[in-house]
C-alpha positions in Angstrom: 0.0 0.0 0.0 1.5 3.4 -1.0 0.8 6.7 0.6 -1.2 7.8 -2.4 -3.7 5.1 -1.7 -4.6 6.8 1.6 -5.3 10.1 0.0 -8.9 11.2 -0.7 -10.0 9.7 -4.2 -10.8 13.0 -5.7 -10.6 11.8 -9.3 -12.8 8.8 -8.8 -15.3 10.8 -6.8 -15.3 13.5 -9.6 -16.0 10.9 -12.2 -18.8 9.5 -10.1 -20.3 12.9 -9.7 -20.1 13.6 -13.5 -21.9 10.2 -14.2 -24.6 10.9 -11.7 -25.1 14.5 -13.0 -25.2 13.3 -16.6 -27.7 10.6 -15.7 -29.9 13.2 -14.0 -29.8 15.5 -17.1 -30.6 12.5 -19.3 -33.9 12.1 -17.4 -35.0 15.5 -18.8 -34.4 14.5 -22.4 -37.6 13.2 -24.2 -37.7 9.5 -24.5 -38.0 9.9 -28.3 -34.4 11.3 -28.3 -32.8 9.3 -25.5 -34.1 6.3 -23.5 -34.4 7.0 -19.8 -32.6 3.7 -19.1 -29.4 5.4 -20.2 -29.8 8.0 -17.5 -30.6 5.3 -14.9 -27.5 3.4 -16.0 -25.3 6.5 -15.7 -26.6 7.2 -12.2 -26.2 3.6 -11.1 -22.7 3.5 -12.5 -21.7 6.8 -10.8 -23.0 5.6 -7.5 -21.1 2.4 -7.9 -17.8 4.2 -8.8 -18.2 6.6 -5.9 -19.1 3.9 -3.3 -16.2 1.7 -4.4 -13.7 4.6 -4.3 -14.9 5.8 -0.9 -15.1 2.3 0.5 -11.5 1.5 -0.6 -10.3 4.8 0.7 -12.0 4.2 4.1 -10.5 0.7 4.3 -7.0 1.9 3.4 -7.2 4.8 5.9 -8.4 2.7 8.8 -5.8 0.0 8.3 -2.7 -0.5 10.5 -0.4 0.8 7.7 -2.3 4.0 7.2 -2.6 4.6 11.0 1.1 4.1 11.4 1.8 6.5 8.5 -0.4 9.1 10.0 1.3 8.8 13.4 4.7 9.0 11.7 3.6 12.1 9.7 2.3 13.7 12.9 5.6 12.9 14.7 7.6 14.5 11.9 5.3 17.6 11.8 5.4 18.2 15.5 9.0 17.2 16.2 8.0 14.1 18.2 6.3 16.0 21.0 2.6 16.4 21.8 0.8 19.2 20.0 -1.6 21.6 21.6 -4.6 19.7 20.2 -3.2 16.4 21.5 -2.8 17.9 25.0 -6.3 19.4 24.8 -7.8 16.0 23.9 -6.1 13.8 26.4 -4.9 15.9 29.4 -6.9 19.1 29.7 -9.7 20.0 32.0 -12.1 19.3 29.2 -10.8 15.8 28.8 -11.1 15.2 32.6 -14.8 16.5 32.6 -15.7 13.7 30.1 -14.7 11.2 32.8 -16.3 13.0 35.7 -19.1 10.6 36.4 -16.8 7.6 36.4 -14.2 9.3 38.7 -16.7 10.8 41.1 -19.9 8.7 41.0 -21.6 11.1 43.5 -21.7 13.8 40.8 -24.4 11.8 39.1 -26.9 13.3 41.6 -26.1 16.8 40.2 -27.5 18.5 37.1 -25.3 19.0 34.0 -25.0 22.6 34.9 -23.8 21.9 38.5 -21.3 19.3 37.1 -20.0 22.0 34.7 -19.5 24.4 37.6 -17.8 21.7 39.7 -14.0 22.4 39.9 -11.9 19.9 37.9 -9.7 19.4 41.0 -12.6 17.4 42.5 -11.7 14.5 40.3 -8.3 15.3 38.8 -4.9 16.7 40.0 -3.2 19.5 38.0 0.3 18.3 37.0 1.9 21.0 34.8 1.2 23.6 32.2 2.2 22.7 28.6 2.0 25.9 26.6 -1.4 27.5 27.4 -3.0 24.2 28.5 -2.9 22.9 32.0 -2.4 19.1 32.1 -4.4 17.1 34.7 -4.1 13.5 36.0 -7.4 11.8 36.9 -7.7 10.5 40.5 -7.6 6.9 39.2 -4.1 7.3 37.7 -0.7 6.9 39.4 1.9 9.7 38.9 5.7 9.2 39.4 8.0 12.1 39.8 11.7 11.5 39.2 14.5 14.0 39.6 17.6 14.9 41.6 17.6 16.7 44.9 16.4 20.3 45.0 14.8 20.2 41.6 11.3 21.0 42.7 9.8 17.5 43.3 8.6 18.4 46.8 7.2 21.8 45.8 5.2 20.2 43.0 4.1 17.3 45.3 2.8 19.9 47.8 0.4 21.3 45.1 -1.1 17.8 44.8 -1.6 17.7 48.6 -3.3 21.1 48.6 -5.6 20.1 45.7 -6.7 16.8 47.2 -10.4 16.8 48.0 -10.5 13.8 50.2 -8.4 12.3 53.0 -4.7 12.5 52.3 -1.7 10.6 53.6 1.7 12.4 53.3 5.1 10.8 53.8 8.2 12.8 54.1 11.7 12.8 55.5 11.5 16.5 56.5 8.9 18.7 58.1 8.7 21.2 55.3 5.6 19.6 53.7 3.9 19.7 57.1 4.5 23.4 57.6 3.9 24.4 54.0 0.6 22.5 53.5 -0.6 22.0 57.1 -2.4 25.3 57.6 -4.4 24.9 54.4 -5.2 21.2 54.9 -6.3 22.0 58.5 -9.2 23.9 56.9 -10.3 20.8 55.1 -10.3 18.3 58.0 -8.5 17.0 61.0 -4.7 17.4 60.9 -2.7 14.4 62.3 1.0 13.8 62.6 2.8 10.4 63.1 6.4 11.2 63.9 8.2 8.1 65.2 11.6 9.5 64.5 11.0 12.8 66.4 11.8 14.9 63.4 11.9 18.6 64.2 10.4 18.0 67.7 7.0 17.8 66.0 4.6 16.2 68.4 2.8 13.0 67.4 -1.0 13.3 68.0 -2.1 9.9 66.7 -1.0 6.5 67.9 -0.8 3.3 66.0 -0.3 -0.1 67.5 0.8 -2.9 65.2 -1.3 -5.1 67.4 -4.6 -3.4 66.4 -6.7 -5.9 64.4 -4.4 -8.8 65.3 -7.0 -10.6 67.4 -8.1 -12.3 64.2 -5.7 -14.7 62.3 -6.2 -12.8 59.1 -5.4 -9.5 60.7 -2.2 -10.9 62.4 -1.1 -12.4 59.1 -1.6 -9.1 57.2 0.3 -7.1 59.9 3.2 -9.6 59.9 3.4 -9.3 56.1 3.4 -5.5 56.3 6.3 -5.5 58.8 8.4 -8.3 57.3 7.9 -7.1 53.7 8.9 -3.6 54.6 12.1 -4.8 56.2 12.8 -7.1 53.3 12.3 -4.2 50.8 14.9 -2.3 52.7 17.3 -4.7 51.2 16.1 -4.3 47.7 13.3 -6.6 46.5 11.8 -9.7 48.1 14.8 -11.9 47.5 14.9 -15.5 46.3 16.2 -18.9 47.3 17.1 -19.2 51.0 16.3 -15.6 51.7 12.7 -16.1 50.4 12.3 -19.3 52.5 13.4 -17.6 55.8 11.3 -14.6 55.0 8.2 -16.7 54.6 9.0 -18.5 57.9 9.4 -15.2 59.6 6.0 -14.1 58.4 4.3 -17.2 59.9 6.1 -17.0 63.2 5.6 -13.2 63.6 1.9 -13.5 62.8 1.4 -16.1 65.5 3.3 -14.0 68.1 1.3 -10.9 67.1 -2.0 -12.8 67.5 -0.9 -14.2 70.9 0.0 -10.7 72.1 -3.3 -9.2 70.9 -5.5 -11.8 72.6 -3.5 -11.6 75.8 -3.6 -7.8 75.9 0.2 -7.6 75.8 2.3 -5.0 74.0 4.9 -5.1 71.2 7.6 -5.1 73.8 6.4 -8.6 74.8 6.7 -9.8 71.2 10.3 -8.6 71.1 11.0 -10.3 74.4 9.5 -13.6 73.2 11.7 -13.5 70.1 14.8 -12.6 72.2 14.1 -15.3 74.9 12.1 -18.1 73.2 12.9 -20.7 75.8 11.4 -18.6 78.6 8.4 -17.6 76.5 7.3 -21.0 75.2 4.7 -21.9 77.8 3.1 -18.5 78.2 2.7 -18.1 74.4 1.3 -21.6 73.8 -1.2 -21.1 76.6 -2.5 -17.9 74.8 -3.0 -19.9 71.6 -5.1 -22.7 73.1 -8.1 -21.4 71.1 -6.3 -21.6 67.8 -4.8 -25.1 67.3 -3.2 -24.3 63.9 -1.4 -21.2 65.2 -0.4 -23.1 68.4 1.2 -25.8 66.2 3.2 -23.1 64.3 4.4 -21.6 67.6 5.3 -24.9 69.0 7.4 -25.7 65.9 9.2 -22.4 66.3 10.0 -22.9 70.0 10.9 -26.6 69.7 13.1 -26.4 66.6 16.9 -26.5 66.8 18.8 -23.3 67.7 20.2 -22.8 64.2 16.8 -22.8 62.5 15.3 -20.6 65.2 18.2 -18.2 65.0 17.6 -17.8 61.2 14.0 -17.1 61.8 14.6 -14.5 64.5 17.3 -12.9 62.4 14.7 -12.3 59.7 12.2 -10.9 62.2 14.4 -8.5 64.1 14.8 -5.8 61.4 11.0 -5.5 61.3 10.9 -4.7 65.0 14.1 -2.6 65.2 12.0 0.5 65.9 11.2 -0.9 69.4 14.8 0.0 70.4 14.0 3.6 69.7 12.1 5.1 72.7 10.5 7.8 70.6 9.2 5.3 68.0 8.0 2.9 70.6 6.1 5.6 72.4 4.0 6.3 69.2 2.6 2.8 69.4 1.5 3.0 73.0 -1.7 5.0 73.7 -5.1 4.8 75.2 -8.3 3.9 73.4 -9.0 7.6 72.5 -5.8 7.8 70.6 -6.3 4.7 68.4 -6.3 5.6 64.7 -9.7 5.1 63.1 -9.4 4.8 59.3 -13.1 5.0 58.6 -13.4 8.2 60.6 -10.3 9.6 58.9 -11.8 9.0 55.5 -15.2 10.4 56.4 -13.7 13.6 57.9 -11.3 14.1 55.0 -8.3 14.3 57.4 -4.7 14.7 56.6 -2.1 12.4 58.1 1.6 13.3 57.9 4.0 10.3 58.3 7.4 11.7 59.1 10.5 9.5 59.2 14.2 9.9 59.3 16.3 8.5 56.4 17.1 5.3 58.1 15.8 1.7 58.2 14.7 1.8 61.8 11.2 3.3 61.6 10.5 2.5 58.0 8.6 -0.8 58.8 6.4 1.0 61.3 5.5 3.8 58.8 4.9 1.2 56.1 2.6 -0.9 58.4 0.5 2.2 59.1 0.3 3.1 55.5 -0.6 -0.4 54.5 -3.4 -0.5 57.2 -4.9 2.7 55.8 -4.8 1.4 52.3 -6.3 -2.0 53.3 -9.2 -0.4 55.2 -9.7 2.0 52.3 -10.0 -0.8 49.8 -12.5 -2.6 52.1 -14.6 0.5 52.4 -14.5 1.1 48.6 -15.6 -2.5 47.9 -18.8 -1.8 50.0 -19.9 1.1 47.7 -22.0 0.4 44.6 -19.3 1.8 42.3 -16.4 0.1 44.1 -14.7 3.5 44.5 -14.0 5.8 47.4 -15.9 9.1 47.0 -14.1 11.4 47.7 -10.9 9.7 46.8 -8.0 8.9 49.2 -4.7 10.5 48.2 -1.3 8.9 49.0 1.4 11.6 48.5 4.6 9.5 49.0 7.5 12.0 48.9 10.8 10.1 49.2 8.8 6.9 49.2 11.9 4.8 48.7 13.5 6.1 51.8 10.9 5.9 54.5 7.9 4.0 53.2 8.9 0.7 51.6 5.3 -0.5 50.9 4.7 -2.9 48.0 4.2 -0.2 45.4 4.8 -2.6 42.6 1.5 -4.3 43.5 -0.4 -1.3 44.8 0.1 0.8 41.6 -1.6 -2.0 39.6 -5.1 -1.9 41.3 -5.4 1.0 43.7 -6.5 3.5 41.1 -9.7 1.5 40.3 -10.8 2.1 43.9 -10.1 5.9 43.7 -7.0 5.5 45.9 -4.7 8.0 44.2 -0.9 7.4 44.5 1.6 10.2 43.8 5.2 8.9 44.1 8.3 11.0 44.3 11.8 9.5 44.1 15.3 10.6 43.1 16.0 8.2 40.3 15.0 5.0 38.7 18.1 3.4 40.3 16.7 4.3 43.7 13.5 2.5 42.8 15.5 -0.6 41.8 17.5 -0.5 45.0 14.4 -0.5 47.1 12.0 -2.7 45.1 14.4 -4.6 42.9 14.7 -4.5 39.1 11.4 -6.2 38.4 9.5 -4.2 41.1 10.9 -0.9 39.7 9.9 -1.9 36.2 6.3 -2.6 37.4 6.1 0.8 39.1 7.2 2.5 35.9 4.7 0.5 33.8 1.8 1.2 36.2 2.4 4.9 36.3 0.1 6.7 33.9 2.1 9.9 34.2 5.9 10.1 34.6 7.2 13.5 35.5 10.9 13.9 34.9 12.7 16.7 36.6 16.2 17.8 35.8 19.3 17.2 37.8 19.7 13.5 37.0 23.3 12.5 36.3 23.1 8.7 36.0 23.8 7.8 32.3 21.6 4.7 32.5 18.6 6.6 33.8 19.0 9.4 31.3 19.3 6.9 28.4 16.1 5.2 29.6 14.2 8.5 29.9 15.4 9.5 26.4 14.2 6.2 25.0 10.8 6.8 26.5 10.5 10.0 24.6 10.9 8.2 21.2 12.7 9.2 18.1 12.1 11.8 15.3 13.6 12.3 11.8 16.1 15.1 11.5 17.2 16.5 8.1 20.9 16.5 7.6 22.4 18.8 4.9 25.8 18.2 3.2 27.5 21.3 2.1 30.5 21.9 -0.2 33.5 24.1 0.5 31.5 27.2 -0.6 28.8 26.5 1.9 26.2 25.4 -0.7 23.9 22.5 0.0 24.8 19.6 -2.3 22.6 16.9 -0.7 20.2 16.2 2.1 19.4 13.1 4.1 17.4 12.2 7.2 18.5 10.4 10.3 16.7 9.2 13.4 17.5 11.1 16.6 15.9 11.0 20.1 13.1 13.5 20.6 14.8 14.6 23.8 18.5 13.7 24.2 19.9 12.5 27.5 21.9 15.8 27.9 18.8 17.9 27.3 16.8 16.0 30.0 19.7 16.2 32.5 20.0 20.0 32.1 16.3 20.9 32.2 15.9 24.3 33.8 14.4 24.5 37.2 10.7 24.5 37.1 10.6 22.6 33.8 9.7 18.9 33.5 9.3 16.3 30.8 5.8 14.7 30.9 5.4 11.1 29.6 1.7 10.4 29.8 -0.2 7.4 28.8 -1.8 7.9 25.3 0.1 11.2 24.7 3.4 12.0 23.0 6.1 13.4 25.4 5.8 17.1 26.2 7.7 19.8 28.1 5.8 21.7 30.7 6.3 24.0 33.7 5.3 22.9 37.2 4.0 25.2 39.9 5.7 25.4 43.3 3.2 25.4 46.2 4.9 28.3 48.0 4.2 30.6 45.0 0.5 30.2 45.3 -1.2 33.3 46.5 -3.7 31.4 48.7 -0.9 29.5 50.4 1.1 32.6 51.1 -2.0 34.3 52.5 -3.0 31.3 54.7 0.6 30.8 56.0 0.9 34.5 56.9 -2.4 34.7 58.8 -2.5 31.2 60.3 0.9 29.8 61.2 0.8 26.1 62.0 0.9 25.5 65.7 2.0 22.0 66.1 1.2 21.9 69.8 -2.3 22.9 69.0 -2.6 19.6 67.0 -1.0 17.4 69.6 -4.3 16.7 71.2 -6.1 13.5 70.5 -7.6 12.6 67.1 -11.0 12.1 68.7 -11.1 15.7 69.9 -10.6 16.9 66.3 -13.3 14.5 65.2 -15.8 15.8 67.7 -15.2 19.4 66.7 -15.7 18.5 63.0 -18.9 16.6 63.8 -20.2 19.7 65.5 -19.4 21.8 62.5 -21.2 19.4 60.3 -24.3 19.6 62.5 -24.3 23.4 62.3 -24.0 23.3 58.5 -26.8 20.8 58.3 -29.2 23.0 60.3 
């Protein structure tokens, strides 16, 4: 098939029109001069020629070859990047409004005029501005921001935190996100801080015990997996061979011990003591498991095995409980009933939870376990709704996720979006993702991210080559000149749309957007501290951390009272 075959068949269509016109004129000639059957024949022949030409043109144009040719022509014409019309069709506010009823089922109760007046940020997050068009990401999509330190990832992530309409979970290795977005988020719902590392002397006003929910075998198994998997991810991936075997054994044993501690009203310190002194703990633990013969058998197998096997299991468990050696971290897990974190209430009141952690491996399993508990409960609540989605959505803003929150993002990014659990990830490089989740896990995260936002500052040649490959290739015209400077010949060569050097040296504030269904584009991101509303709120209402060091239940009661007043 040649390119001329995909052009509109003007000649054939013209012949068909002439035949039809001649046939129509022939009808006006008296039958004594010209039989009317000639006119009918001309009309029928013209219609057949026209239908055949148009049918062939349509078939050729809709074929794979024609589609590929059109894409190649568009790439050549636009230099390999997305044009304004492409951005408008796939990433603009108008494109998001077409998905509004799917993304926010509750909007179905509103009239078309009310839906038109509903802000787009109710169901999509603004990412960047490409030319004159602002690009959005729907709440069901995962975004991944990659870039070196101090390139604007955190400032851009803060914008997504501010724009979130539902409950929001924020992870960070610093307190800047808390003080930048906290005053504004406090106007949306309760403000909570979980700071097991004691960063910046910010008070923790919510407690989370890993034993919560462990009175059931399923709950204990989930919690053990959260802690062990987080500690395993700290080593880069889940491992294989002997490591995978001992990790699985550690999950089973820790689940049994967590269940025993929960039913016996013990604490996590008792669990650590049982692991450290198994011979002394045997009888007391087994007596707590009389109601669960299967779990009692697992515990007996652990206590009665040889020292070498038991040592291998405890060695796999200890990293998951290392935070118990930090008094500050341990204190965040010990609280009264009024301080227990209620996920359902958190979602209903559209609260904001800041998970702060130092850049070390001690508190990471604890932070990951709390994040996993929120996600698990959110999925359960979403499954109870007719649409299977949370409304409003839950936002997980994971800044420096690879450092402090080693949750199984390779699995989460695959199915969370369909439940309206929005995941925004920020990391320093693809290599950092590989170090944390392994090569296969990092590849899964990249594949599951509908929007990849590449900041400048990256210096790793392998990462830069990968980013450049994602942008694709374009044809570049090369001219050959003689000694006098006259062009004697031209040729074309394939070059990357964006070279590795150009990506590495992106100006501050500029990003490369690689979005599903859209050619790569270059845009500008907004920094949260430049927003007029943020500057105004932060000037007039400085965040008083001590004010929010009260219990979560007190915040919930005050918001319930506000809801009653508004209802009246």
